[in-house]
C-alpha positions, 0 to 999 in steps of 0.5 A: 230742270236742266243739266248742262256742262258750262266748261271743262269739269264744271257743271250747272243743275238748274232746278229753279221752280222745284221745291223739296225733295226734288232739288236734293234728288236731282242734285244726288242723280246729277253728282252721280254723273260726275267724276271725283274733282268736277264741280257742280252748280246748283241753281235754286229759287227755293230758300229751303234747298239753300240748306237742304242740298248742302246738308244732303251732299255733305252727308254723301261726302262731298264738299260744299264750296259755298252758297251764294245769292245770284239774284233776287230770290236765286242762289248758286250752291257750289259743290265738288264731288268727291270719292 
């Protein structure tokens, strides 16, 4: 798991190699470190995370901008922290 800043107000959480529930746990932990309005890009290679992570963060009140394929078997989940 890697968490780093990509630029002003944009962070990346790479959870490739992890299966659920870890991507959800790490995403929530990363979001707790962000300020409202900042963005988090979650990179995953676990297909169920493409549904589990967005569902969990929406329940927490955050905005899911989208889920997109960024390579063979790899996805990026774009999240904006709210509240």
